[in-house]
N, C-alpha and C positions, 0 to 999 in steps of 0.2 A: 766529202764533200763540203765545201765550203759553206759558211753560214754568213747570214747578212750581217751576222756580229765582226766576222773576221774581215769581211768586204769594208764592213766600214772602217777597220782599225787601218787594212792598207791603204786605205781612200785618205785616212789624216795623215801617214805617213808621207803619202804620196804630196800633199797639200802642204806638209811643211815643208818639205824638199824645195817646194818653190820661191822659199823664201831663206834657205839657207843651201847656197851654191857652193858644188865641188864633188867629185867623182866620190870622196872617201866619207862624205857628211850622212849620207843615208845610212852608212854603218850606227853614227855616233847619233840619228835621230830614233833608231831601232831600241838603241840601249836605251836611250832615255824613255821610250816607251815602255819597254821591258820594265826597266825601275819605277815608272809608275803602274804600272798591271801588278807588280810584285811587293806594291805597298808600301815603297821604298823612298827615299829619296835622294837626290842626285846632286852631286859638288862636280861643276866644270871649271877646271885649272886652267886658265889659257890668259896672255897677253892681250891687253883691250884693244877693243875693235876687233874680235873675231866671233861675231856674232852671237855669243852668249846671250845676251838679254833678249836677241830675237828670236831663239830657238825658247826660250822659257815663253815668249808673249805669242807664239805661233801654236805652241801646245796649248796653251789654254784657250784661245779661239776656237782651234778645232775640237778641243775636246769640251767645249761649252762650260768652261768652268771659271768661275767667279777668279779674277787674278788682281793681286796687289804687290807691287815693288817696295821693296824697301832698300833704301841707299843706307849703306852701314858707312857710317864716319868715325872720326875718334871721338867726338863728343856726343854720341848715339847715345841714350840711355835706356834701359829694360822697358821702362813706363811707355817708351818712343814705339815701342814693338806691340805690346803686351796691354798698353791701354792704363784707365785708372779711374778712380772714383773721385767724382769732383762735386763739390758741396755747393748745391743748389739751392738759393733763401729762398725762392718761391715757392718752393716746396718742402722746404728746410730738412733737407734729408742729403744724402751723399747719394750719387748717380753715377752708375758704371757709364764709360766712355769707352767701347771698344777699340782696341787698335789695330792696326793692318793685318795683324796674324789672324785675324779672322776671317780668312778667304779659304777658298778652297785650291788654288794654285798660289804660292807667295814665291816671288823671285827675292830671295837676299843678295843682293848687288855687292861686290866686294866686300865679303863676310868678315875677311882678314882684315881689314881698315878699321875693326871697332876694336874696343877693350875687351879684354876675357869675359871681363863681367858682363856685359851687353851679348856679346856671342852664347854666353852660358844659359841666357833668359830662354833662347831657342831648344832647350835642350829636352826640357819636360814636354813642350810642346810636340816635339818629334817623335821624343818614343811614345807619349801617352794618347796622345791625341787630344791633349788637353792643358788648361791652365791654370794654375792658383793665385789668384789677387785678392788683397785685402782676407785672406782665408779662406774664400770660395773658391771652389774648381768649380770650372767652366769649359763646358766640352767643344770644339771647335768643328767646324761642318766636315761632314763626308761626300767626296773622297777629301783628304787633306794630302797636298803634296807641297814638300820643300823643295827648289832648287835653289843651290847656292852657289855663288860665282866667287872666284879668289885669284887675285894678282899673283905670279911667284914671289916667293918668299924675298927672294933678291930685290925686288921692288922696296923705296922710299918708304917709311910711315904704315909697316904691315905686322900683323900680331898672328905668328903662325897659332895654327888651330891644336891644340892638343888633342894627345890620341884620342880621350873619352869621347872629344865630340867628333873628331875623324870617324869614328866606327860607328854613329848615327848615320851614315849615310852609307845606302846600299852599294853605290858604284859612284865612283871618280870619274871623268871621262875628260879628254881634250879635243879640242876643235880643229886648232891649227891654222895653218894656212890654206886657202883654196889654191887648187891649180890654177896654169897660166888661162885656161880655157874658162874654167870657172868666173875668175879676177874679170877678164876680159866683158863677159856678158855683165856682173857685177856692175862694172864702169860704164858700158853704155845702157843699161835698163835704168827702168824707175826708183824711184827712193822705195827704199825697206819700208817705210811706212806706210806707203800706199798700196804696198803688196799685201802687209798684215790687217789693212783694214778691209780687204776684199776677203778673206779666207772664211771658206765657209764651216759652219759645225757640222762637223760630222757623225760626233758620238754626243749622246747627250749623259748627264752623270749618271743617270739610272742603269743606263746602258754599258758604262765604262764600269760601275759597279758590279755588273753583270758579268763582264771579262774577268775582273780580279777574282771574283767566286771561279770561275772558270780556270782561271792560274790553277789554284787550290788543288783542284781535281785532276790536272796533267800528272799521268802515272811515272813514277818514276822505280824502275824495276831494281830490286837485290843487287844487281852486280853494277848497277848505276852508283847506286849508295855507297857499295865498297869502295867504288873509283871516291868518292867525295870525301871517305873518312879518310883514304890511301893519302889526299893530297893534304887534310888537315895533319895526321899523324905524322906524316914526313915535315911540314914546315915546324913542327913541334919538337922533334928529335934531331934535326939536321943542325950542324953548325952554321951553317949557311944565315940563318936566319935568329935573329933577337925574339924569345915571346912564342914566335909561333900564332897560327889562325885560332881563334877562340870557337867555341860553338855555335855563339851568335854569327860568325864568318862562316860557317857551312851553314847553316838555315839561310843564311842571304846567298850565296852560292847557289843552293837548291832552288829558292823562290824564282831568283832570276834566270835561271835555266829552264824553269819551267815556265816562266812568262815570255822568254827566248822561242820555244817550242810553239806555244800558242800564237806566236805571231806568223812561224813557218807553218799554222796550218795542220800540226801535229797534235795525237792526243796521249804523246808518251816524248821523254826525254832523252836525247841521245848523247852517250859523252861527247859527240863534237859542239852540244848547246853549251855543255859545261865547260870546254876551253875557247868557246867561243867570248863567253860574259867575264870568263877567270881574271883579266887585266883587269877590268873595270870594277871587278869584284873586292878583289883582295890586292889590288897594287897599292893601295892607301893604306893595307892594315901589317903589311910583312916591311921589313927591318933588316937590313943587314947586319948579322952575327957581328961582325968587324966594323967598327964604326970609322976605319981609316979608310977604309977601302971606299972609293966613290963608286958605288953601284945604284943606277936607276931602277925606279918601279919594275921597267919592262924587263931588263936584266932580272932580278930576282923573280917575276913571273916565268920566264922562261926556264929559268932552273928548277924552279919546282915542277913546272908543264914536263919538262924532261925528264925530271926523276921517277915519276908515277906512270907506271905503263897502264896502257887503256884496256878496258875491260873487255875478254875476249868473246 
């Protein structure tokens, strides 16, 4: 039986879908919401103008989350993200001024336009939910969710994210071009900013936290866990891949599959759930064994998926 919480999650998906048009966009919206429910962070890689910023802003509004957008540039400094202690003469002491990182949903826009030093300022925040400034550790708000966007690496002025940074993102997705019908609706319709301004709040942060707790309780049967371990083992043993998937990748895959199951009103994970979230979770973690072969992330995921039999 559907619960009120599940109904509100479905309503949030529909409302966000009014701002991101296209027949395949609902899948991307569900992946993004699954990432949030799984307590992960999301990387969206696509060309400028595809709706990456709109998706982040729409999720923040529908989920009632405090939202901050950080535009990453080559001259952005870590203190511009985290904040800094500033001496105030009236008080005769240093007072901490928090940066934009102290929000519940952060849009790190064009993250690969910043230098590696600034990119790394996000690492502790994303992994630990806290930042250390001037020797003092400060907790970030709950929930805390980072949506980062990046332009393709071939564009001028980009600094590719290192593997350690990529691994902090539970999922990486692409939005792509809208189909012809959706693009016509976009051209004939009103400004996306006006649509965003009217989006209702579908969940409170407390309800979102409750949904995240429910995700952790979604049942994964032993054969399902065997299947996940089989995927991890093949990625490590096959010469098709370099390095293979880490234990953290396995945990991310299972969390994402649990969240996907919750969004589809099930209390248990199916193998199809794992296969559905597999490209978004492991696509940015797999690397070809032969660097001279040009293989896309989709090709690598397809080979992994085909090599491991589904549980009976």
